[in-house]
C-alpha positions in Angstrom: 39.6 -0.8 -25.2 36.0 -0.4 -26.7 34.0 -2.8 -25.5 31.6 -3.2 -28.0 34.2 -4.7 -30.6 36.8 -7.4 -30.0 39.8 -6.8 -28.7 42.8 -9.1 -27.9 44.5 -8.8 -24.7 48.2 -10.9 -24.8 49.8 -11.2 -21.4 52.8 -12.9 -19.9 51.0 -14.7 -17.8 47.7 -15.2 -17.4 45.9 -16.5 -13.8 42.2 -17.0 -14.1 41.9 -18.2 -10.6 39.2 -20.9 -11.8 40.3 -23.3 -12.3 42.4 -23.1 -9.4 46.6 -23.4 -9.6 46.1 -22.7 -13.2 49.0 -20.5 -14.7 48.5 -19.6 -18.9 52.0 -18.5 -20.3 51.8 -16.4 -23.4 48.0 -16.4 -23.5 45.3 -13.9 -24.7 42.0 -12.8 -23.5 39.3 -12.1 -26.1 37.1 -9.4 -25.1 33.9 -8.4 -27.3 30.7 -6.6 -25.5 32.2 -5.9 -21.9 32.7 -9.9 -21.8 35.3 -12.6 -22.2 34.7 -14.4 -25.2 37.7 -17.2 -24.9 41.0 -17.3 -23.7 43.7 -18.9 -26.3 46.8 -19.2 -27.0 48.0 -15.8 -28.3 49.3 -17.3 -31.7 46.1 -18.8 -32.2 44.3 -15.3 -31.1 46.8 -13.7 -33.6 45.2 -15.9 -36.6 41.8 -15.8 -35.1 41.5 -12.2 -34.5 44.1 -10.6 -37.4 42.4 -7.5 -37.3 41.6 -7.2 -33.4 42.8 -4.2 -31.7 45.8 -5.9 -29.5 46.9 -4.6 -26.4 50.4 -6.5 -25.6 51.9 -6.7 -22.6 54.2 -9.6 -22.6 55.9 -8.9 -18.7 52.7 -8.6 -17.4 50.1 -10.8 -15.2 46.6 -10.9 -16.2 44.4 -11.8 -13.1 40.6 -11.0 -12.3 40.0 -7.9 -11.4 40.0 -7.5 -7.0 37.3 -7.8 -5.0 37.1 -5.7 -2.4 34.6 -7.5 0.4 34.1 -4.7 2.9 34.5 -1.1 3.0 33.3 2.4 4.0 34.3 4.5 0.5 33.0 7.6 2.0 35.3 7.2 4.9 38.6 8.3 2.8 37.5 11.5 3.9 38.3 10.8 7.3 41.8 8.9 6.7 44.3 9.6 9.2 41.5 11.7 11.1 41.5 9.0 13.8 44.5 6.9 14.9 46.2 4.3 17.4 42.8 4.3 19.0 41.0 1.4 19.9 37.9 0.3 18.1 35.3 1.9 20.3 36.9 5.0 21.9 38.2 5.8 17.9 33.8 5.5 17.0 32.8 7.4 20.3 35.6 9.9 20.6 36.5 10.9 17.0 34.5 9.0 14.4 30.6 9.2 15.3 31.1 13.2 15.9 32.6 13.7 13.1 29.4 12.2 11.0 27.2 13.9 12.9 28.5 16.7 12.3 29.5 16.4 8.6 28.2 13.6 6.9 25.8 14.1 4.4 24.9 13.6 0.4 27.8 15.4 -0.9 30.3 14.5 2.1 29.0 10.5 0.8 29.6 11.4 -3.0 32.9 13.3 -2.5 34.4 10.5 -0.3 33.1 7.5 -2.2 34.7 8.6 -5.6 37.7 9.3 -3.6 37.9 5.4 -2.9 36.3 4.7 -6.1 40.2 6.7 -7.6 42.0 5.0 -5.6 40.9 1.7 -6.2 40.5 1.5 -9.4 44.0 2.2 -9.8 45.0 0.1 -7.2 43.2 -3.0 -8.9 39.9 -3.0 -7.5 37.0 -3.6 -9.8 33.8 -4.1 -7.7 33.8 -3.4 -3.6 30.8 -3.9 -1.4 30.2 -0.9 0.7 28.5 0.0 4.0 27.7 3.6 4.8 25.1 6.7 5.0 23.4 8.2 1.9 23.8 4.9 0.1 22.8 6.9 -3.1 25.2 8.9 -3.2 27.5 6.2 -3.3 26.0 4.9 -5.9 26.3 7.9 -8.0 29.5 7.6 -7.3 30.5 4.3 -8.2 28.6 5.1 -11.6 30.5 7.9 -12.5 34.0 6.5 -11.9 32.6 3.3 -13.9 33.6 1.0 -11.0 31.1 -2.6 -9.9 30.2 -1.6 -6.0 27.7 -3.7 -3.9 26.2 -1.0 -1.8 24.9 -1.6 1.4 21.4 -0.5 2.5 22.5 -0.2 5.9 20.5 -0.5 9.4 20.8 0.5 12.7 18.3 1.4 15.6 19.8 4.8 16.8 18.9 8.3 14.7 21.9 10.0 12.7 21.8 12.7 10.0 21.1 10.2 7.3 17.5 8.1 9.1 15.3 8.4 12.1 14.5 5.0 13.2 14.7 1.6 12.3 11.7 1.9 9.5 13.6 5.1 8.1 16.8 3.1 7.3 15.4 -0.1 5.9 12.9 2.0 3.6 15.4 4.5 2.5 18.1 1.2 1.7 14.9 -0.1 -0.4 14.2 3.3 -2.2 17.9 3.4 -3.2 17.6 0.2 -4.6 14.4 0.5 -6.8 15.9 3.5 -7.9 19.1 1.8 -9.2 17.7 -1.9 -10.1 18.5 -1.2 -13.9 22.0 -0.8 -13.4 24.6 -3.9 -14.7 27.7 -2.5 -12.2 25.0 -2.1 -9.2 23.4 -4.5 -6.7 22.8 -4.4 -3.3 23.3 -6.1 0.1 21.3 -5.5 3.3 23.8 -3.9 5.9 22.9 -3.8 9.5 25.8 -2.3 11.1 26.5 -4.5 14.1 24.9 -6.2 16.9 25.5 -3.8 19.5 23.6 -1.2 17.4 21.3 -3.1 15.7 18.1 -4.7 17.6 16.8 -8.3 17.8 13.2 -6.9 15.8 15.7 -5.1 12.8 17.4 -8.4 12.6 14.3 -10.2 12.6 12.6 -7.8 9.5 16.1 -7.9 7.5 16.0 -12.0 7.6 12.8 -11.8 6.2 13.5 -9.5 3.6 16.5 -11.1 2.5 14.9 -14.3 2.1 12.3 -12.6 -0.1 14.2 -10.5 -2.2 17.3 -13.0 -2.1 20.0 -10.0 -1.2 23.1 -10.9 1.0 23.4 -9.8 4.7 26.6 -7.6 5.4 27.8 -7.2 9.0 30.7 -6.7 11.3 30.3 -9.6 13.8 32.5 -10.8 16.5 35.0 -7.9 15.5 36.1 -7.3 19.3 36.2 -8.7 23.0 33.8 -6.1 23.9 31.1 -7.0 21.4 31.1 -10.2 23.1 30.9 -9.0 26.5 28.5 -6.7 25.6 25.8 -9.1 24.1 26.4 -11.3 26.9 25.5 -8.4 29.4 22.5 -7.4 27.3 21.2 -10.5 25.6 22.7 -13.2 27.9 24.2 -15.1 24.3 26.9 -14.2 21.8 26.4 -11.9 19.2 26.2 -15.2 16.5 23.6 -16.8 18.4 20.9 -13.7 18.3 21.4 -13.8 14.5 21.0 -17.6 14.5 17.6 -17.2 16.5 16.8 -14.3 13.7 17.4 -16.5 10.9 19.9 -14.3 9.5 22.7 -17.6 8.6 22.0 -18.7 5.3 25.1 -19.0 2.4 23.6 -14.8 2.1 25.4 -14.1 5.2 28.7 -11.9 5.0 30.2 -11.6 8.6 33.0 -9.2 8.6 35.9 -9.8 10.6 34.7 -12.6 12.4 38.1 -12.7 14.6 36.4 -14.0 17.9 34.9 -17.4 17.1 34.8 -20.1 19.0 35.6 -23.6 17.2 31.4 -24.4 17.9 30.9 -21.2 16.1 33.4 -21.6 13.1 31.4 -24.9 12.6 28.0 -23.4 12.7 29.0 -20.8 9.9 30.5 -23.8 7.8 27.3 -25.8 8.1 24.9 -22.7 7.3 27.2 -21.9 4.1 28.0 -18.6 5.2 31.0 -16.0 4.3 33.6 -14.1 5.8 34.9 -10.9 4.8 38.8 -10.8 6.3 40.0 -7.1 6.8 43.8 -8.0 8.6 45.1 -4.8 8.0 42.0 -2.6 10.1 42.2 -5.6 12.6 45.6 -5.0 13.9 45.3 -1.2 13.5 42.6 -1.0 15.8 44.0 -3.7 18.1 41.0 -5.9 17.6 42.7 -9.2 17.4 44.0 -11.9 14.9 41.4 -14.4 13.8 42.3 -18.2 12.8 41.7 -17.7 8.6 43.5 -21.3 8.2 40.6 -22.9 10.3 37.8 -20.8 8.4 39.1 -22.3 5.5 39.4 -25.8 6.9 36.0 -25.7 7.8 35.1 -24.8 4.5 34.4 -21.9 4.6 34.2 -19.1 1.8 36.7 -16.1 2.1 37.0 -13.0 0.7 39.3 -10.3 2.1 38.3 -6.3 2.4 40.0 -3.4 3.4 37.8 -1.9 5.9 38.0 2.0 5.6 40.5 4.1 4.8 40.0 5.4 8.5 41.0 2.5 9.9 43.5 1.4 7.3 44.2 4.5 6.1 44.7 2.5 2.8 42.2 1.1 0.1 44.9 -1.4 -1.1 43.9 -5.1 -1.9 47.5 -6.1 -2.9 48.6 -5.1 0.7 45.7 -6.8 2.3 46.3 -10.5 0.3 49.8 -10.4 1.1 49.0 -9.7 5.5 46.2 -12.1 5.3 48.2 -15.2 4.1 51.5 -14.1 6.5 49.2 -13.6 9.3 47.4 -16.9 8.7 50.8 -18.6 9.0 51.9 -16.8 11.9 48.4 -17.4 13.6 48.6 -20.7 12.8 52.0 -21.8 13.3 52.4 -23.5 9.3 53.6 -22.1 6.7 51.5 -23.7 4.6 48.2 -21.9 5.5 46.7 -20.0 3.6 49.0 -19.6 0.1 49.1 -17.7 -2.3 46.7 -19.0 -4.8 44.4 -19.4 -1.9 45.0 -15.5 -1.3 44.4 -14.4 -4.7 41.0 -16.7 -5.0 40.1 -15.1 -1.5 40.6 -11.1 -3.1 39.2 -12.2 -6.5 36.5 -14.9 -6.7 35.7 -15.4 -2.7 34.2 -12.1 -2.7 32.5 -13.0 -6.1 30.8 -15.8 -4.5 30.0 -13.9 -1.1 27.9 -12.1 -3.6 26.0 -14.5 -5.1 28.2 -13.4 -8.2 30.4 -15.6 -8.7 28.5 -16.4 -12.5 29.3 -13.0 -13.6 33.0 -12.2 -12.1 35.8 -13.3 -10.1 37.9 -15.0 -12.6 39.1 -14.8 -16.0 36.8 -17.5 -18.3 34.2 -17.5 -20.8 31.2 -15.7 -20.4 32.1 -13.1 -17.7 32.4 -9.6 -17.7 35.6 -8.5 -18.1 36.6 -7.2 -15.2 40.2 -7.4 -15.3 43.8 -6.3 -13.8 47.0 -6.5 -15.4 50.2 -6.0 -13.2 53.8 -5.3 -14.1 56.2 -8.1 -13.4 59.1 -7.2 -15.6 60.6 -4.4 -13.1 64.1 -5.2 -11.3 62.0 -6.1 -8.1 60.0 -9.2 -9.3 62.5 -10.5 -10.8 63.1 -13.7 -10.9 59.7 -14.4 -12.0 59.3 -18.9 -11.0 55.7 -18.2 -9.3 53.5 -15.4 -10.6 51.2 -16.4 -8.3 53.5 -15.8 -5.3 54.7 -12.8 -7.0 51.3 -11.2 -7.0 51.0 -12.0 -2.8 54.3 -11.8 -2.0 56.2 -9.4 -4.1 54.2 -6.9 -5.6 52.5 -3.7 -4.8 49.6 -1.6 -6.0 52.2 0.3 -8.0 52.7 -2.4 -10.7 49.2 -2.2 -11.5 49.5 -0.9 -15.1 45.9 -1.7 -16.6 42.8 -1.9 -15.5 39.3 -2.9 -17.1 36.1 -3.1 -15.8 33.1 -4.9 -18.0 36.1 -4.4 -21.2 36.4 -0.9 -20.5 39.8 1.3 -19.8 39.1 2.5 -16.2 43.2 3.2 -15.9 45.9 2.8 -17.7 49.7 3.6 -17.4 49.2 5.9 -14.3 45.8 7.4 -15.5 42.5 7.2 -14.6 40.0 7.5 -17.4 36.7 8.4 -15.6 37.3 10.8 -12.5 38.5 14.7 -12.7 41.5 14.5 -10.4 41.8 18.4 -10.1 38.2 18.5 -9.2 38.1 15.9 -6.7 41.3 17.2 -5.0 39.5 20.8 -4.9 36.4 18.9 -3.1 39.2 16.9 -0.8 41.0 19.5 0.3 37.1 21.5 0.9 36.1 18.8 3.5 39.8 18.8 5.1 39.4 22.1 6.0 35.9 21.8 7.4 36.6 18.9 9.1 39.6 20.9 11.2 37.1 23.8 12.1 
């Protein structure tokens, strides 16, 4: 698709997400200059735009691009490196030593490009990242053509990337300044977690986030160990530390948020905070099963993330949607918990809201960027189609993604990525595997 001219994409079903619960049968999206110009019945589109190139997908559902609200893209190079371990053992015995020995600008760029390839091919058009060397992640995202919100990571102990708290902040802000003009790149402050960040650092980030109007993206209440550690060191639970620092606001993206008291859920809701739900990673690390329906009942905006491939092993938002919906039902005892339409909203518009980008992406509406995904519902495994939204969450998988557009540009079509040299990328992955093994 040439994003500079009008192109018409016709689909059997268009699911705009906003308005909620709307399914448009035999409609078309008209794309021009990278944006959605209008959505109208296919017959009208052919009359109004008779000369426009068209993409005809009669057996497909067209949806907004999926938004991965929490991942560590570069950790794709650590996929399967340390499995079947609880979080803190996994970090201390496997991940942190490997990162200390190998993480560099090249490692992060190659790992992030691998993640971008996987995400684009599975319908993700935007991801919210947290990792070292954020400039290298940004370079990879730009090369791939995917949209990315880049975390300016911060913690209090030295790594190969930064020496101290001040160094982390300065390097993150420098990357933000360097890429400020890139339309597909935005930024968050990304203090790693309460157990790696001091109160002073939290206070600095709270001030900067308010001054710059930048979201804050943090692991929070992920494990019971994290809470016990906070009570031992600070005499308060982690959320109370963030509240004291002034970090509770609509800018906050609380990742995992598994172990919340009822009063803490109410606090997050009162301050308009967001939650990034990562169900597969939560299960794989045995961190716990949260009460997702309680978040929704309280009015908290919910997005969905995969976490990194090192703790999930796949960056697949379709499987995350399905798992999130099923876990919510099992945990609550109500089959109506987190219904399919709400799960799809969390994976699209919910993520956009959390990033402060709901006016630009997250739904198919006139004026927004044409970040779109076509999903083939014509196979026997998806027949019959009574409710395409239900199929998207409970039946389809990433292998049924046929087309992906970012800002109207085709990034994936019929099994081929348009912007990534796969043989070269595979050679780089093999290089890092050999280094990690040795």
